[in-house]
C-alpha positions as CSV (number, residue, x, y, z in Angstrom):
1,M,115.2,76.0,-164.2
2,N,117.8,76.9,-166.9
3,L,116.7,79.9,-169.0
4,I,119.7,79.7,-171.3
5,A,119.0,77.9,-174.6
6,K,121.8,76.0,-176.2
7,P,123.4,78.0,-179.1
8,Y,122.4,75.5,-181.8
9,Q,118.8,75.7,-180.6
10,T,118.5,79.4,-180.8
11,N,117.8,79.9,-184.5
12,W,115.2,77.1,-184.4
13,I,113.5,78.6,-181.3
14,V,113.3,82.1,-183.0
15,F,111.9,80.5,-186.2
16,C,109.3,78.5,-184.1
17,L,108.3,81.6,-182.2
18,I,107.7,83.5,-185.4
19,A,105.8,80.6,-186.9
20,C,103.6,80.2,-183.8
21,L,102.9,84.0,-183.8
22,I,101.7,83.8,-187.5
23,I,99.8,80.5,-187.0
24,G,98.2,81.7,-183.8
25,R,97.0,84.9,-185.4
26,W,95.8,83.0,-188.5
27,L,93.6,80.8,-186.3
28,I,92.1,83.8,-184.5
29,V,91.3,86.2,-187.3
30,S,88.7,85.9,-190.1
31,E,87.4,87.9,-193.1
32,G,85.5,91.0,-192.0
33,E,86.0,94.5,-190.8
34,Y,87.3,94.6,-187.2
35,D,88.1,98.3,-187.3
36,E,86.9,101.1,-189.7
37,D,90.5,101.9,-190.6
38,E,90.9,98.5,-192.2
39,S,88.4,99.5,-194.8
40,T,90.1,102.8,-195.4
41,W,93.4,101.1,-196.3
42,I,91.7,98.5,-198.5
43,A,89.7,101.2,-200.3
44,S,92.9,103.2,-201.0
45,A,94.7,100.1,-202.2
46,L,91.8,99.3,-204.6
47,T,92.0,102.9,-205.9
48,V,95.7,102.7,-206.5
49,L,95.5,99.3,-208.2
50,Q,92.8,100.7,-210.7
51,S,94.7,103.9,-211.4
52,S,96.9,104.6,-214.4
53,E,99.1,106.9,-212.2
54,K,99.8,104.6,-209.3
55,W,102.5,106.6,-207.5
56,W,100.5,109.8,-207.6
57,T,97.4,108.0,-206.5
58,L,99.3,106.3,-203.7
59,F,100.5,109.5,-202.2
60,N,97.2,111.4,-202.6
61,Y,94.5,108.8,-202.1
62,S,95.9,107.0,-199.0
63,D,94.7,109.3,-196.2
64,S,98.3,110.7,-195.8
65,R,99.7,107.2,-195.0
66,P,101.0,105.8,-198.2
67,L,103.3,103.3,-196.5
68,T,100.3,101.7,-194.8
69,V,98.6,101.2,-198.1
70,L,101.7,100.2,-200.1
71,P,101.9,96.6,-198.7
72,L,98.3,96.0,-199.8
73,V,99.0,97.4,-203.2
74,V,102.1,95.1,-203.6
75,A,99.9,92.2,-202.6
76,G,97.4,93.2,-205.2
77,L,100.1,93.5,-207.9
78,L,101.1,90.0,-207.0
79,G,97.6,88.8,-207.8
80,I,96.4,88.4,-204.2
81,K,92.7,89.5,-203.9
82,Q,92.1,92.4,-201.6
83,G,90.3,91.5,-198.4
84,Y,90.3,91.9,-194.7
85,L,91.9,88.5,-193.9
86,M,94.7,89.3,-196.4
87,A,95.3,92.7,-194.7
88,K,95.4,91.2,-191.2
89,L,97.9,88.6,-192.2
90,I,100.2,91.2,-193.8
91,G,100.0,93.1,-190.5
92,V,101.1,90.0,-188.5
93,L,104.1,89.6,-191.0
94,F,105.3,93.1,-189.9
95,W,105.0,91.9,-186.3
96,A,107.0,88.9,-187.1
97,G,109.7,91.2,-188.5
98,S,109.5,93.4,-185.4
99,L,110.0,90.3,-183.2
100,F,113.1,89.3,-185.2
101,F,114.7,92.8,-185.0
102,L,113.9,93.0,-181.3
103,F,115.7,89.7,-180.8
104,K,118.6,91.1,-182.7
105,A,118.6,94.2,-180.4
106,F,118.6,92.1,-177.3
107,S,121.4,89.9,-178.7
108,V,123.6,93.0,-178.9
109,Y,123.9,93.0,-175.1
110,I,123.4,89.3,-174.1
111,K,123.9,85.9,-175.7
112,P,121.3,85.1,-178.4
113,S,120.5,81.9,-176.6
114,K,119.3,84.0,-173.7
115,A,117.8,86.9,-175.7
116,V,115.3,84.5,-177.2
117,W,113.6,84.2,-173.8
118,Y,113.0,88.0,-173.8
119,I,111.0,87.9,-177.1
120,L,108.9,84.9,-175.9
121,P,106.4,87.2,-174.0
122,L,105.8,89.2,-177.1
123,A,105.3,86.0,-179.2
124,L,103.0,84.5,-176.6
125,Y,100.9,87.6,-176.4
126,F,100.5,88.3,-180.0
127,G,99.9,84.7,-180.8
128,T,96.9,84.6,-178.5
129,T,95.4,88.1,-178.3
130,W,92.0,88.5,-180.0
131,N,91.6,92.2,-179.3
132,P,90.1,93.7,-182.5
133,G,92.2,96.9,-182.2
134,F,95.4,94.8,-182.0
135,V,94.6,92.2,-184.7
136,S,93.1,94.4,-187.3
137,Y,95.3,95.8,-190.0
138,N,96.4,99.4,-189.2
139,S,99.1,102.0,-189.7
140,E,100.9,101.1,-186.4
141,H,102.1,97.8,-187.8
142,F,104.5,99.1,-190.4
143,C,105.6,102.0,-188.1
144,I,106.6,99.6,-185.3
145,F,108.5,97.5,-187.8
146,L,110.5,100.5,-188.9
147,L,111.0,101.6,-185.3
148,T,112.2,98.2,-184.2
149,L,114.6,98.1,-187.1
150,G,115.9,101.5,-186.0
151,L,116.1,100.2,-182.4
152,W,118.4,97.3,-183.4
153,L,120.7,99.6,-185.3
154,Y,120.8,102.1,-182.5
155,C,121.7,99.3,-180.0
156,K,124.6,98.2,-182.3
157,L,125.8,101.8,-182.2
158,E,125.3,102.2,-178.5
159,K,127.2,99.0,-177.7
160,T,130.0,99.1,-180.2
161,G,130.3,102.9,-180.8
162,H,130.2,102.3,-184.6
163,L,127.9,101.6,-187.5
164,N,129.1,101.3,-191.1
165,A,128.0,103.8,-193.7
166,W,125.2,101.7,-195.1
167,E,123.8,100.9,-191.6
168,T,123.9,104.6,-190.7
169,C,122.0,105.5,-193.9
170,L,119.5,102.7,-193.2
171,L,118.9,104.0,-189.7
172,G,118.2,107.5,-190.9
173,F,116.1,106.3,-193.8
174,S,113.9,104.0,-191.8
175,L,113.2,106.7,-189.3
176,G,112.7,109.2,-192.1
177,L,109.9,107.0,-193.5
178,L,107.8,107.3,-190.3
179,P,105.8,110.4,-191.3
180,F,104.5,108.5,-194.3
181,A,103.3,105.6,-192.2
182,K,101.9,107.4,-189.2
183,F,102.5,110.9,-187.9
184,Q,102.2,109.7,-184.2
185,A,105.3,107.6,-184.5
186,I,107.5,110.6,-185.1
187,P,108.4,111.2,-181.4
188,L,109.8,107.7,-181.1
189,G,111.8,108.2,-184.2
190,L,113.1,111.5,-182.9
191,V,114.3,109.9,-179.6
192,T,116.2,107.2,-181.6
193,A,117.7,109.7,-184.0
194,G,118.6,112.1,-181.2
195,F,120.5,109.6,-179.2
196,A,122.3,108.3,-182.4
197,L,123.3,111.8,-183.4
198,G,124.5,112.5,-179.9
199,L,126.8,109.5,-180.0
200,F,128.2,110.4,-183.4
201,I,128.7,114.0,-182.3
202,Y,130.4,113.0,-179.1
203,Q,132.8,110.8,-181.0
204,K,133.3,113.5,-183.6
205,Q,132.2,111.2,-186.4
206,W,131.0,114.1,-188.6
207,R,130.7,111.9,-191.7
208,Y,128.2,109.7,-189.9
209,V,126.3,112.7,-188.6
210,A,125.9,113.8,-192.2
211,L,124.9,110.3,-193.4
212,L,122.3,109.9,-190.6
213,T,120.8,113.4,-191.2
214,A,120.7,112.9,-195.0
215,G,119.0,109.5,-194.6
216,G,116.4,111.0,-192.3
217,I,115.4,113.9,-194.5
218,F,115.7,112.1,-197.8
219,P,112.2,110.6,-197.8
220,T,110.5,114.0,-197.1
221,L,112.8,115.8,-199.6
222,L,112.0,113.2,-202.3
223,V,108.3,113.4,-201.7
224,N,108.4,117.2,-201.9
225,I,110.3,117.1,-205.2
226,F,107.7,114.6,-206.4
227,Y,104.9,117.0,-205.6
228,F,106.8,120.0,-207.0
229,L,107.2,118.2,-210.3
230,H,103.4,117.7,-210.3
231,H,103.0,121.5,-209.5
232,D,101.0,120.7,-206.3
233,I,103.4,121.2,-203.4
234,N,100.5,122.8,-201.4
235,S,98.7,119.4,-201.3
236,F,101.7,117.8,-199.5
237,W,101.7,120.4,-196.7
238,Q,97.9,120.5,-196.4
239,D,97.2,116.8,-196.6
240,Y,100.2,115.5,-194.6
241,F,101.5,118.2,-192.2
242,W,98.5,120.3,-191.5
243,N,95.9,117.5,-191.6
244,L,97.8,115.5,-189.1
245,F,98.8,118.5,-187.0
246,F,95.1,119.5,-186.6
247,Y,94.3,115.9,-185.7
248,S,96.9,115.8,-182.9
249,Y,96.7,119.3,-181.5
250,T,93.1,120.5,-181.8
251,T,89.7,119.3,-180.4
252,T,88.3,118.7,-183.9
253,F,88.5,114.9,-183.6
254,S,88.6,114.6,-179.8
255,K,86.7,116.8,-177.4
256,V,89.3,116.2,-174.7
257,P,91.2,119.5,-174.1
258,L,95.0,119.4,-174.6
259,S,95.5,120.2,-170.9
260,E,93.7,116.9,-169.9
261,R,95.1,114.5,-172.4
262,F,98.1,113.6,-170.3
263,N,96.2,113.4,-167.0
264,L,97.8,110.6,-165.0
265,G,94.5,109.0,-164.0
266,R,93.2,109.1,-167.6
267,G,96.5,107.7,-168.9
268,L,96.5,104.8,-166.5
269,H,92.9,104.0,-167.1
270,F,93.5,103.9,-170.9
271,I,96.6,101.7,-170.6
272,F,95.3,99.2,-168.0
273,Y,91.5,99.1,-168.4
274,S,91.3,96.4,-171.1
275,K,91.4,92.8,-170.0
276,H,93.3,92.1,-173.2
277,V,96.5,93.9,-172.0
278,A,96.2,94.5,-168.3
279,L,98.3,91.6,-167.0
280,Y,100.8,91.9,-169.9
281,F,101.5,95.6,-169.2
282,L,101.2,95.2,-165.4
283,G,104.1,92.7,-165.2
284,Q,106.5,94.8,-167.2
285,F,105.6,98.1,-165.5
286,T,106.1,96.4,-162.1
287,L,109.5,95.2,-163.1
288,I,110.5,98.6,-164.4
289,V,109.3,100.5,-161.3
290,G,110.9,97.9,-159.0
291,G,114.2,98.1,-160.8
292,L,114.4,101.9,-160.9
293,M,113.5,102.2,-157.2
294,S,116.2,99.7,-156.5
295,L,118.7,101.8,-158.4
296,I,117.7,105.0,-156.8
297,M,117.2,103.9,-153.2
298,F,120.0,101.3,-152.8
299,S,122.5,102.5,-155.5
300,R,123.0,99.0,-156.6
301,K,125.5,98.1,-159.4
302,Q,126.1,101.8,-160.0
303,A,129.6,101.3,-161.3
304,N,128.5,99.1,-164.1
305,T,125.1,100.6,-164.7
306,P,124.6,101.7,-168.4
307,F,123.0,105.0,-167.7
308,R,123.0,106.0,-171.4
309,L,121.0,102.9,-172.3
310,I,118.6,103.4,-169.3
311,S,118.1,107.0,-170.3
312,F,117.4,106.0,-173.9
313,G,114.9,103.2,-172.8
314,F,113.1,105.6,-170.4
315,L,112.7,108.4,-173.0
316,Y,111.8,105.9,-175.6
317,L,108.9,104.7,-173.5
318,L,107.9,108.2,-172.6
319,A,107.8,109.0,-176.3
320,A,105.5,106.0,-176.8
321,I,103.2,107.1,-174.0
322,Y,103.1,110.6,-175.6
323,A,102.2,109.1,-178.9
324,V,99.4,107.1,-177.4
325,L,97.8,110.0,-175.5
326,Q,98.5,113.0,-177.7
327,S,95.4,112.9,-179.9
328,G,93.0,112.5,-177.0
329,N,91.3,109.5,-178.6
330,M,91.3,106.2,-176.7
331,F,91.6,103.9,-179.7
332,M,93.0,100.5,-178.6
333,H,95.3,100.2,-181.6
334,Y,97.2,103.3,-180.3
335,L,98.4,101.0,-177.4
336,L,100.4,99.1,-179.9
337,F,103.0,101.8,-179.7
338,L,103.8,100.7,-176.1
339,I,104.6,97.1,-176.9
340,V,108.2,97.3,-178.0
341,P,109.4,100.3,-175.9
342,L,107.9,98.7,-172.7
343,L,109.5,95.3,-173.3
344,F,112.8,97.0,-174.2
345,L,113.0,99.0,-171.0
346,T,111.9,95.9,-169.1
347,F,114.9,94.1,-170.6
348,V,117.3,96.9,-169.7
349,V,116.1,97.0,-166.1
350,V,116.1,93.3,-165.6
351,E,119.5,92.7,-167.2
352,F,121.4,95.7,-166.0
353,I,119.8,96.9,-162.7
354,S,118.2,93.9,-161.1
355,T,120.3,91.9,-158.7
356,N,118.7,88.7,-160.0
357,P,118.1,88.9,-163.7
358,T,117.0,85.3,-163.9
359,S,114.2,85.9,-161.4
360,G,113.1,89.0,-163.2
361,L,112.9,87.1,-166.5
362,R,110.8,84.4,-164.8
363,W,108.4,87.1,-163.6
364,L,108.2,88.6,-167.0
365,L,107.4,85.2,-168.5
366,L,104.9,84.4,-165.8
367,F,102.8,87.6,-166.4
368,A,103.0,87.0,-170.2
369,T,101.8,83.4,-169.8
370,L,99.0,84.5,-167.5
371,Q,97.8,87.1,-170.0
372,S,98.0,84.5,-172.8
373,I,96.0,82.0,-170.8
374,A,93.4,84.7,-170.0
375,N,93.2,85.5,-173.7
376,L,92.5,81.9,-174.6
377,L,90.0,81.3,-171.8
378,S,88.1,84.5,-172.6
379,Y,88.2,84.0,-176.4
380,Q,85.0,84.8,-178.2
381,H,84.2,85.3,-181.9
382,I,85.3,88.8,-182.9
383,Y,82.5,90.9,-184.0
384,H,83.1,92.2,-187.5
385,R,80.9,94.5,-189.4
386,Q,79.8,93.4,-192.9
387,P,78.5,95.9,-195.5
388,E,74.7,96.0,-195.5
389,S,73.7,93.8,-198.4
390,S,70.7,95.9,-199.4
391,I,72.8,99.0,-199.8
392,T,75.6,97.1,-201.6
393,E,73.0,95.7,-204.0
394,A,71.5,99.2,-204.6
395,L,75.0,100.6,-205.4
396,Q,75.7,97.7,-207.8
397,K,72.4,98.3,-209.5
398,H,73.5,101.8,-210.5
399,Q,77.2,100.9,-211.1
400,Q,78.8,100.6,-214.5
401,K,82.3,99.4,-215.4
402,G,85.0,102.0,-214.6
403,D,82.7,104.0,-212.2
404,K,84.2,105.8,-209.2
405,L,82.4,106.2,-205.9
406,V,82.2,109.1,-203.4
407,L,80.8,108.3,-199.9
408,W,79.8,111.3,-197.9
409,G,80.2,109.9,-194.4
410,W,82.5,107.3,-192.9
411,A,81.5,103.8,-194.2
412,D,84.5,102.8,-196.2
413,R,83.5,99.1,-196.3
414,F,81.3,99.7,-199.3
415,F,84.4,100.3,-201.5
416,L,85.4,96.7,-201.0
417,S,81.9,95.3,-201.3
418,T,81.3,97.1,-204.6
419,G,84.9,97.0,-205.9
420,M,84.7,100.7,-207.0
421,P,87.7,103.0,-206.4
422,Q,87.5,106.3,-204.6
423,G,86.3,109.3,-206.6
424,I,88.0,111.8,-204.2
425,R,91.3,111.5,-202.3
426,T,89.8,110.2,-199.1
427,A,87.6,107.2,-198.7
428,H,85.7,109.0,-195.9
429,T,84.8,112.7,-195.6
430,F,84.6,113.4,-191.9
431,N,87.5,115.9,-192.4
432,A,85.2,117.9,-194.7
433,Y,82.1,118.1,-192.4
434,L,83.4,118.1,-188.8
435,P,83.9,121.7,-187.6
436,G,87.6,122.7,-187.3
437,P,90.3,124.9,-188.8
438,H,90.9,122.5,-191.7
439,Q,87.3,121.9,-192.6
440,P,86.9,124.6,-195.2
441,Y,90.0,123.4,-197.1
442,R,88.8,119.8,-197.0
443,L,85.3,120.7,-198.3
444,Q,86.8,122.7,-201.1
445,Q,89.1,119.8,-201.9
446,V,86.1,117.4,-202.1
447,I,84.4,119.5,-204.7
448,K,87.7,120.0,-206.7
449,D,88.3,116.3,-206.7
450,M,84.8,115.6,-207.9
451,E,85.2,118.1,-210.7
452,D,88.6,116.7,-211.7
453,N,87.6,113.0,-211.5
454,R,83.9,113.2,-212.3
455,P,82.9,110.1,-210.2
456,A,79.8,108.5,-211.4
457,L,78.2,107.9,-208.0
458,F,77.9,110.2,-205.0
459,V,76.3,108.5,-202.0
460,D,75.2,110.5,-198.9
461,I,75.5,107.9,-196.2
462,A,75.8,110.4,-193.3
463,V,73.4,108.5,-191.0
464,Q,74.4,107.4,-187.5
465,H,73.5,103.7,-187.9
466,L,75.7,103.3,-191.0
467,S,78.6,105.8,-190.5
468,S,81.1,106.4,-187.8
469,Q,81.4,109.9,-186.3
470,C,78.4,111.0,-188.2
471,D,74.7,111.8,-188.0
472,T,72.1,113.7,-190.1
473,T,73.6,117.0,-188.9
474,Y,76.2,116.5,-191.5
475,R,74.1,115.6,-194.5
476,H,75.6,117.0,-197.7
477,Y,72.8,119.4,-198.3
478,R,73.7,121.2,-195.1
479,F,76.8,122.6,-196.8
480,P,75.7,125.1,-199.4
481,T,78.6,124.9,-201.8
482,L,78.4,121.1,-201.9
483,K,74.6,121.1,-202.2
484,A,74.9,123.4,-205.2
485,Y,77.5,121.2,-206.9
486,I,75.5,118.0,-206.4
487,S,72.3,119.7,-207.5
488,Q,74.0,120.9,-210.7
489,H,75.9,117.7,-211.7
490,Y,74.1,114.8,-210.0
491,Q,70.6,113.3,-210.1
492,L,69.0,111.4,-207.2
493,V,68.4,107.8,-208.4
494,Q,67.5,106.0,-205.2
495,T,66.9,106.4,-201.5
496,I,67.3,103.3,-199.3
497,D,67.5,103.2,-195.5
498,S,68.0,107.0,-195.4
499,V,71.0,106.6,-197.8
500,L,70.8,109.0,-200.8
501,I,72.3,107.6,-204.1
502,Y,73.1,110.1,-206.8
503,R,74.4,109.5,-210.3
504,R,76.3,112.0,-212.4
505,R,74.2,113.6,-215.1
506,T,76.9,113.4,-217.7
507,S,77.0,110.2,-219.8
508,T,80.7,109.5,-219.2
509,S,82.7,109.2,-216.1
510,M,86.4,109.7,-215.7
């Protein structure tokens, strides 16, 4: 079996793999909410599109992840109707881009005609998986696109010892954007930036040290200036840094203590328990462990072993595992952070440590093929939650043109079903009712936003069968300051299925 494609075939193979990835995903997904987060991003995009101050709204009404919402906003500005299927297809486009840059990264070290075989497992897997956490639109997609772009640029630097000025700025800038897509991606960005800086410093290329550093801090500096000009710098630090810090390093959103989040048994269970990824991950972890044991025990190929590249790949994967486990929540979409680092380290081990790279590549393809076959054989229609029609109709009955909506709870799907924008800066309000160090600030922020925006409808949907992470313990009237504000400014107009619908007493809504 010859695993080397002919040079003239390579571009066509890459194009076909990307096309198959997109088409495969298109055939699997459908309109509907596969994950609560999808509705959050769509609600934010709807709010930005209906705002007269789009940039300000994007940064403040996107749940601290404006770069996750921005692609949906761009689609809306191009005239594409907001919806779940549209969002999912945008997500797969980012994976197509990641596939391309991963191919470019592999091609730095081996012939492109062989590198194409290393991206085949990823294309096979994502073209056939129907795991809701993997196919739903979420903040990981754009993060991984940025990280894979950075990975390619780092590989160019690692192999050649040089990047031009524009490539260096692009590397820093792409990694500097990560905090505005997903806070959890920062460790992977730091590993990439750290190794790149180390190389520049070792070579005494001080100009490139400055360019990489400037590119990395530029996005955060620019956003801080933006908030400063709006006289609201505190919102940036509260909504971005502290909000995400408390999510990652407290038990507000996960009851798992910090000391137990990196427990080996717990981590292995999370990574391998799902039938959707077990074979895919198992094949790559097996090749990595086997290769590293071979290197340590038998000292094979030591003279030519690229220890810097191996060290980078190993730390890159460790950073991904850290990102997956840090919050203590076992959300399947967190496992997406493992996909690229795991395949990259597998590539490094098979190509530079294994005594028989062709055999290793065959095993990699075998496990990916088995997982893809398992995905297809076990395929079933993906459950997706639709907004309850009776509640949607009730909201629309009290809705007027230009109205804004506040949902007290976590049921963001009703923003799309009604078409109303957010009346406060978050589509959901669990930050304002779940006990934690940031809860008082968030509750105060809800009231301030309602006073500033005067949303027409306030809906208490804090009931377990309709909201995630919610029950009647957190009804709005259990919080005295919020209860007083609602009593003063809103009137109860309907109760349906334990949902309380209030309309603002004033005749106009902003």
